[in-house]
Residue, then its C-alpha position, 0 to 999 in steps of 0.5 A: x893784463x888789461x889791453x888798450x888797442x889803438x888805431x891811429x888814423x890820418x897823416x903821420x903827424x896825426x898818428x904820432x900824436x894819437x900814439x903818444x896819447x895812447x902811450x900815456x893812457x896805457x901808462x895811467x891805466x896800466x894797460x898793454x898797448x897794442x897798435x893797429x896800423x893800417x896803410x891808407x892814401x893819407x899815410x902810405x907807410x909803416x911807422x917803422x919806415x920812418x921811426x924806430x918802432x922797437x918800443x911798440x907792439x904793432x900789427x901792420x896791415x895794408x888796408x888798400x886791398x884788405x877785406x872790410x873785417x881784416x882785424x878779425x884775424x887778430x881780434x877773433x870776431x869784431x862783434x865779440x871783441x866790441x862787446x868787451x870793449x869801449x869802442x871809439x870811432x873817429x867821429x865820436x873822438x872828435x866830439x869828445x875832443x871838442x867838448x872836453x879839450x879844456x878839461x882833464x882827459x885823464x879824468x874822462x877816460x877814468x870811467x873806462x878804467x875797469x874795462x878789460x879791453x879799450x879800443x880807440x880809433x882816432x887822429x887826435x892828440x887826446x892826451x895832450x898832457x903827458x909825463x914824457x917828451x916826444x923824443x923819448x918814444x919817437x926817434x927817426x930810424x937810421x935812414x931818416x936820421x941820415x937824410x936829416x943830417x945830409x940836409x943839415x949839412x946843406x942848410x947849416x944849424x941856424x935857420x927859421x922853419x916855415x910850414x905852409x900847408x895847402x892841397x887837402x887842408x881847407x882850414x890852412x888854405x882859408x885862414x893861413x894865406x900866403x900874404x901873412x907868411x910873406x909879411x912875417x918873413x919880410x920883417x925878418x933879417x935878410x941874413x936869416x935862412x929859412x927852411x920852407x916846407x910846403x905840400x904845394x909846388x906852386x907855393x914853393x916856387x912863389x916863395x923861392x922867387x920872392x926871397x931868392x937866396x934865403x929859402x931852403x927846401x928839402x926832400x922834394x916828394x910831396x905825395x902823401x900816398x907814396x912811401x917816399x912821400x911820407x919819408x920826405x915829409x918826416x925828414x922835413x918834420x925833423x928838420x923843422x924841429x931843429x929850427x930856431x922857431x917855426x911859422x906854422x899853418x892854422x890847425x895843422x899838426x904838421x906845424x905843431x908836432x915838430x915845434x913840440x918835438x924840438x921844444x921850440x917856439x911856434x907862431x901860427x900865422x892865421x887871419x883874425x877870423x880863423x876858427x874851427 
C-alpha cells in the first residue's frame, strides 16, 4: 500500500491542523498514514499526552537529544527514502500554501498520486476542505477531558472566549493590539463572562484588572517548552471550543482551531493594516 509520511511541526494547534490535512490526503490517495512526531521546544509533548492517539500510527522521537539523522532507524536511509518520495520541507510548503491557498489542494497533490511514498513536513493546514469534522479524529485524552470539565464547573456553560496571542507571535503583537480587545469587550454586556486565554502574564493581569469579576482564566502554565505547559494550553483550546463565540488574534492557529473544532463564530480582532 502507498504510504504518506507526515511530520507535523510547530505548536500543537499547527500540528493538529497539519495532521487533519494528512488524514484527508491519505483518504483521497488511498495511502497508509504514518506520523513522525518529534518533541521540540515549541511543542514538548506527544500527541498522546493531550489527545487520544489510538486512531493514528505514530513514531515518536524526542528531538532534543537525537542525532540529526534519527529517522534513519525507521526509513533505513534518508537518501534512499528520498529517491522514492516527494519530499516537502516546511519552507516549500509555505510557498505552496501562499501560491494556491485559494485553489484546489486536492488537485495540486494529485500530481503525486502515483508516488509510492509521499513525505510532507509542515505546520500548515494544507487541506482545509475535509470530509470530516475535527472532533471525529481529535478527542482529548482522559486527563485533559477531566481538567476541562473541572474548569467548566468553575466558569459555567455560557461565556465568551478571548485569545490574545503575544510572546513569540509577531503578527499578533503587531496587528492585534490590546486596545482592540478592550474596545470589543467594553461593548459586551457586563453580565457576560469571559474566558481569557493568553500566553503573556502581563496581558492577563491587565485584563483582569480592567474587567474585574468578569474575566476567568484556566490552566496557568504558559511555557510551551514544558509538558505541563502544553497540557494547560490544550485545556484552554477545548475550553475555547465550548464558548459562545471567540475573539481571536491575527494569524494564530490557536485562535482558529478551537473555533473550527467547536463550530462557533470567531472574530479576528486586527487593525486595518493587518497583512501577512
